[in-house]
N, C-alpha and C positions, 0 to 999 in steps of 0.2 A: 504494500500500500504506500509506503513512504517513497518507493521507487516511482510509482505511478504519479504521485503528487510532485515529485522532482521533475518528471517529464512535463507535466502540466504547467508547472511554474516556468519552465524553459519556453514552452509554447506560448504562454501568455506574455512573456517578456520578449518574444520574437527571437529567441536564441535557438540555433539549430541543434537537433539531437537525433539519434538513430534508435527507433523503437526496437528494432531487431537486436541491437547491441545491449540495450537494457534488459530485454527478455533473456538473452543468452547469459548475461552476468547473474541475473536472478536465479536462473535454472541451475547454474553452477553452485550457488549458495544453498538452495533449498532442495535440490534433487527432484524437481518435478518436470513434467513434459512441457513442451512448447505450448501445446493446446491448453494445458492446465493453467499456465501463467496467463495466457491470452484471456481465458474465461474469467480469471480473477480480476484482470484489468477491466473487463467488461462489467463485472459486478461493481467495481469502484465507480465506473462511469454511471451506472444506474443509480447508485446512492447519491452521487454528486448532483445528478439531474433532479432527483427527488428533492434534494435540499435547495434547488434553485441556483446551483452553482455551475460554472463552466466545466466541461469535461473534454477529454481528448477525442476529437472527431474520428480518429482511426479505430477507436474502441467503442463500437456501438453498444449502448446500455443493454446488459443482460438482466432482465427483470427478476429472475428467480435467484435471489441471494438470501443468505442467512442474516437475520437481524443483527447478529453480533458484528458483522462487517460495518454496518451503519454506525453502531456505537464506537467501534475502533476508529473509524474515520473522524467522527465527531471529537473523540478524545484527542486524537493526533492534532487536529486543527485548533483545539482549545489550548493545547500545550505550545503549539507553534502558530499563533494567529497570523503571522506574516508569511506563512508558507505559500499562500496563493495571493495574498494581498487583495482579497475581495471579501465583501461582507458575507458572513455565514449565518445560517439559521440552524437551530437544533434539528436533528432528524425527526421525522414523524414516527411516532410509535406504531408498531405493527399491531393491529387489532388481534385480540385473542380469538381463536377459532369459533368459540361459542357466540361471538358477536358478528361473525362474518357469514357463517353458514345458516341456512334456513332449513326447517324440517322438509323432508321429502314429501311429495304429494301423496295423498291416500288414493289408491286406485279403487274403482268401483268393482267389487268382486262379481257382480252380475254380468259384467262384460268379459267374455272369454278372449284371451289373447289370440290375435289373428282373425277375429271375426269382424269383418267390415260392416256387415248388416247390423250387428248389435251396436257397434260404435256409432253408426250413422243414425240409428233410432234414438239414441240418448242425446238430448239437446245440450 
């Protein structure tokens, strides 16, 4: 994440950088695949986008990320507010599943599965 934010800071400052080089150096340190690192960068983009902040255009936001990454980014930016030199807002909390999901519809047991005539007859 710090590596991503360093690339973004360079991008915002108009400084050249090579994403592939950053990816390779990070892979050496953490022992992950290129795709794994790319996906994590895309997760960071998604969190930054949700926070209303700029993100690296080459890393399209990957919407499915763990809530912990949002908290980690927020903590990092709190510790280093000048990291991006842009105003930041706290991350939106992810709603608990019980607040997101609705009960499944109750099916009418008198309608047999696959029976079009019974389904058509029921208004």
